[in-house]
C-alpha positions in Angstrom: 140.0 115.3 143.1 138.8 112.1 144.6 141.1 110.0 142.3 143.9 111.0 144.7 146.2 111.2 141.7 148.2 114.0 140.3 148.2 114.6 136.6 151.4 112.6 136.0 150.0 109.7 137.9 146.8 109.8 135.9 148.7 109.6 132.7 150.9 106.9 134.0 147.9 104.8 135.0 146.3 105.5 131.6 149.3 104.1 129.8 149.8 101.1 132.1 147.8 98.7 129.9 149.8 99.5 126.8 146.8 100.1 124.6 144.2 102.8 123.9 141.8 101.5 126.6 143.4 102.1 130.0 141.3 99.6 132.0 142.7 100.3 135.5 142.1 104.1 135.1 138.6 103.4 133.6 137.7 101.3 136.6 138.9 104.0 139.0 137.0 106.7 137.2 133.7 104.7 137.1 134.0 104.0 140.9 134.3 107.7 141.6 131.5 108.6 139.3 129.2 106.1 140.9 129.8 107.5 144.3 128.7 111.0 143.1 125.7 109.6 141.4 124.5 107.7 144.4 124.7 110.9 146.4 122.6 112.7 143.9 125.5 114.9 142.6 124.8 114.3 138.9 126.3 117.7 137.8 129.6 117.1 139.6 129.8 113.6 138.2 129.4 114.9 134.6 131.9 117.7 135.2 134.5 115.2 136.5 134.0 112.9 133.5 134.1 115.7 131.0 137.3 117.2 132.5 139.1 113.8 132.6 138.1 113.0 129.0 139.4 116.5 127.9 142.6 116.1 129.8 143.3 112.6 128.5 142.5 113.4 124.9 145.1 116.3 125.0 147.7 113.6 125.8 146.4 111.2 123.1 144.6 108.9 125.6 141.0 107.8 125.2 138.7 106.5 127.8 135.4 105.1 126.5 132.6 103.2 128.2 130.4 100.6 126.6 126.7 100.8 127.0 126.8 98.4 129.9 129.7 100.2 131.6 128.3 103.7 131.4 127.2 105.5 134.5 123.4 106.0 134.4 122.3 109.3 135.6 118.9 109.0 137.2 117.4 112.4 137.9 115.0 112.9 140.7 111.4 112.8 139.5 109.9 116.2 139.6 106.7 114.8 141.0 108.6 113.6 144.0 109.8 117.1 145.0 108.0 119.6 147.1 109.4 123.1 146.7 108.8 124.7 150.2 106.6 127.8 150.3 108.0 130.8 152.1 105.7 130.0 155.1 107.2 126.5 155.2 110.7 127.9 155.1 110.1 129.9 158.3 108.3 126.9 159.8 111.5 124.9 159.2 113.5 127.7 160.9 111.2 127.6 163.9 111.4 123.8 164.0 115.2 123.9 164.6 114.5 124.0 168.3 112.5 120.7 168.0 115.4 118.7 166.5 116.3 115.9 168.9 120.0 115.4 169.7 121.0 119.0 169.1 121.7 120.0 172.7 124.5 122.3 171.6 123.0 125.7 170.8 125.7 126.2 168.1 124.2 123.4 166.0 120.8 125.2 166.1 122.3 128.6 165.2 124.2 126.9 162.3 121.0 125.3 161.0 119.0 128.5 161.1 121.7 130.5 159.3 122.2 127.8 156.7 118.5 127.6 155.8 117.8 131.3 155.8 121.0 132.1 153.8 120.1 129.4 151.3 116.6 130.7 150.9 117.3 134.4 150.7 120.4 134.2 148.5 119.3 131.3 146.2 122.8 130.0 145.7 123.5 126.4 144.8 124.1 124.1 147.8 127.7 123.4 146.8 128.4 127.1 146.7 126.7 127.9 150.0 129.0 125.6 152.0 132.0 127.3 150.6 131.1 130.8 151.9 133.9 132.4 153.8 133.9 135.1 156.5 135.3 137.8 154.3 132.1 137.8 152.1 130.0 139.2 154.9 132.2 140.6 157.7 131.9 144.3 156.9 128.1 144.1 156.5 127.5 142.2 159.8 129.9 144.0 162.2 129.5 146.1 164.1 126.0 146.7 162.8 124.0 144.8 160.2 123.6 146.6 156.9 121.1 144.9 154.6 120.6 143.7 151.9 124.1 142.2 152.1 125.7 141.8 148.7 127.3 138.4 148.2 129.7 138.2 145.3 129.7 134.7 143.9 132.9 133.9 142.0 134.0 130.7 140.2 135.9 129.6 143.2 132.6 129.5 145.1 130.4 128.2 142.3 132.2 126.0 139.7 129.1 126.1 137.4 129.9 129.7 136.5 132.6 128.4 134.1 129.9 126.7 132.1 128.0 130.0 131.8 131.2 131.9 131.0 130.5 134.2 133.9 133.4 135.5 136.1 131.0 136.3 139.0 127.5 137.5 139.9 125.8 139.2 142.8 123.1 138.0 145.0 122.0 139.2 148.5 120.6 138.2 151.8 118.0 140.1 153.8 117.7 141.0 157.5 116.5 137.6 158.8 119.3 135.7 157.2 121.8 138.3 158.2 120.7 138.3 161.9 120.8 134.5 162.0 124.3 134.5 160.4 125.6 137.1 162.8 124.4 135.2 165.8 126.1 132.0 164.6 129.4 133.8 163.9 129.3 135.6 167.2 128.8 132.2 169.0 131.8 130.8 167.2 133.9 133.8 168.1 132.8 133.6 171.7 134.0 130.0 171.8 137.4 131.1 170.7 137.3 130.9 166.9 139.9 133.1 165.3 138.1 134.0 162.1 140.0 135.4 159.2 138.6 136.6 155.9 139.4 133.2 154.4 137.8 131.2 157.3 134.9 129.0 156.2 131.6 130.2 157.7 129.9 126.9 158.5 132.0 124.2 160.2 131.4 120.8 161.8 130.6 120.5 165.5 130.6 116.8 166.1 132.6 115.6 169.1 134.9 113.5 166.9 135.2 116.1 164.2 135.1 119.8 165.2 135.7 123.0 163.2 136.3 121.3 159.9 134.6 122.8 156.8 131.0 121.6 156.5 130.5 119.8 153.2 127.4 119.1 151.1 126.7 115.8 152.9 126.6 117.5 156.3 124.4 120.3 154.9 122.1 117.7 153.4 121.7 115.9 156.7 120.9 119.2 158.5 118.1 120.0 156.0 116.6 116.6 156.3 116.6 116.7 160.1 115.0 120.1 160.2 112.5 119.1 157.5 111.4 116.1 159.7 111.1 118.3 162.8 108.9 120.8 160.8 106.5 118.0 159.8 107.3 118.1 156.1 107.9 115.0 154.0 111.7 114.4 154.2 111.7 112.4 151.0 110.4 115.4 149.1 112.7 118.2 150.4 116.4 118.5 149.8 118.9 121.5 149.8 118.5 122.4 146.1 114.8 123.0 146.6 115.7 126.0 148.8 117.2 127.5 145.6 113.9 126.8 143.8 112.0 128.5 146.6 114.2 131.6 146.0 113.3 131.5 142.3 109.6 131.4 143.1 109.9 134.6 145.2 111.7 136.2 142.3 108.9 135.2 139.9 106.3 136.7 142.1 108.1 140.1 142.2 107.8 142.9 139.7 111.5 143.0 138.8 112.6 142.5 135.2 113.4 139.1 133.8 117.1 139.9 133.2 117.6 140.8 136.9 115.9 137.5 137.9 118.3 135.5 135.8 121.3 137.5 137.1 120.3 136.9 140.7 120.1 133.2 139.9 123.6 133.2 138.6 122.5 132.5 135.0 123.8 133.9 131.8 121.1 136.2 130.3 119.9 134.8 126.9 121.1 136.2 123.6 122.6 139.7 123.2 120.7 140.9 126.3 123.7 139.7 128.4 125.9 142.3 126.6 123.6 145.1 127.7 123.0 144.0 131.3 125.2 145.8 133.9 126.6 143.2 136.3 129.0 145.8 137.7 126.2 147.7 139.5 125.4 145.9 142.7 123.5 148.9 144.1 120.9 148.7 141.3 120.6 144.9 141.8 120.2 145.5 145.6 117.3 148.0 145.0 115.6 145.4 142.8 116.3 142.6 145.2 114.6 144.6 148.0 111.4 144.6 146.0 111.2 140.9 146.5 109.4 139.8 149.7 111.7 137.3 151.4 110.6 138.4 154.9 108.5 136.4 157.3 105.4 138.3 156.3 102.5 137.3 154.0 102.7 138.5 150.4 99.3 140.1 150.7 100.7 142.4 153.4 102.5 144.5 150.8 99.3 144.4 148.7 97.4 145.8 151.6 99.9 148.6 152.0 99.4 149.5 148.3 95.6 149.4 148.8 95.9 151.7 151.8 97.9 154.1 149.6 95.1 154.1 147.0 92.5 154.5 149.8 94.4 157.4 151.2 94.5 159.1 147.8 90.7 158.6 147.5 90.2 160.1 150.9 92.3 163.1 150.0 90.2 163.7 146.9 87.0 163.5 149.0 88.4 165.9 151.5 89.2 168.4 148.7 85.7 168.0 147.2 84.0 168.6 150.6 86.2 171.6 151.2 85.2 173.1 147.8 81.5 172.4 148.3 81.7 173.9 151.8 83.3 177.0 150.5 80.6 177.3 147.8 77.8 176.9 150.4 79.4 179.5 152.7 79.7 181.9 149.8 76.1 181.3 148.8 74.8 182.1 152.3 77.1 185.0 153.1 75.6 188.2 154.6 76.0 190.0 151.3 74.2 187.3 149.3 71.4 187.0 151.9 70.9 190.7 152.0 70.7 190.8 148.2 68.3 187.9 148.1 66.0 189.6 150.7 66.1 192.8 148.7 65.2 191.0 145.5 62.3 189.2 147.3 60.9 192.4 148.8 61.2 194.2 145.5 59.2 191.4 143.9 56.5 191.7 146.5 56.1 195.4 145.8 55.7 194.9 142.1 52.9 192.3 142.7 
């Protein structure tokens, strides 16, 4: 924790004032909370505050903030956000080459893999930067096997505790998998000794190399790529890639429970008890029905229309065949001979 104190030190600081209002500890807590709020990490700030209050109350210590002292959580205005469309996501991926100052190809490979994995998996930004090599190794090497299942546990996404979920499955498709493999291969070729616990995305600055990439670094990457793509940088940030994932799910024909499960949400009511979270194969099949690829949505519609048109053509061919057979039968030698005989017999009678 950013307090840089162990539990005993926290309690000692909490009792230092000799009363129920540990002023020194409260000041330290407020400083940390304000740092998170200024970075837009409102959820983490609330989690830290709630955890500290619970811990202290168990040891008969109370930390309260007056109205003036409270940390004010200012949420981003929804009107100021621009959830990228799928076409804009791939525009961002292509714009990576235009980012100035990224002479090192590894930085570009890292940016592409980050954006595509964020979009195609829909995980929270704080979870994405915690991914480790063991999550994807067997699905990337030696050959890519998609969709790649990503098992998100509480160690990767701390918000799962609030949903009372031990884990959930999401996936990435071929584009994200290919970008991720290229990035990892580049790291391996540069001498990286990757173990299953190795963090996937690392820093590459000259003064700080191969350290785990944190949210702030990821945030800066998204902003720079957004600018290169010609999108308004003040309206796009990492969490919106998760919202873009949600929009693709909403356009698909999969059931609502699977949509919520792929988002890492607890399914409302008793439906959670009947949803099978232990069957990633079924979830993968449904995930594959969602169009995360770099193709227009109407391409799939056109395929369906062509199927319908093929069915109509088959029916027409069958109709023509039947009519042709009827005509051939009508004008067969036997029928013509019979018709001639009937005609001649009629002439004799007249």
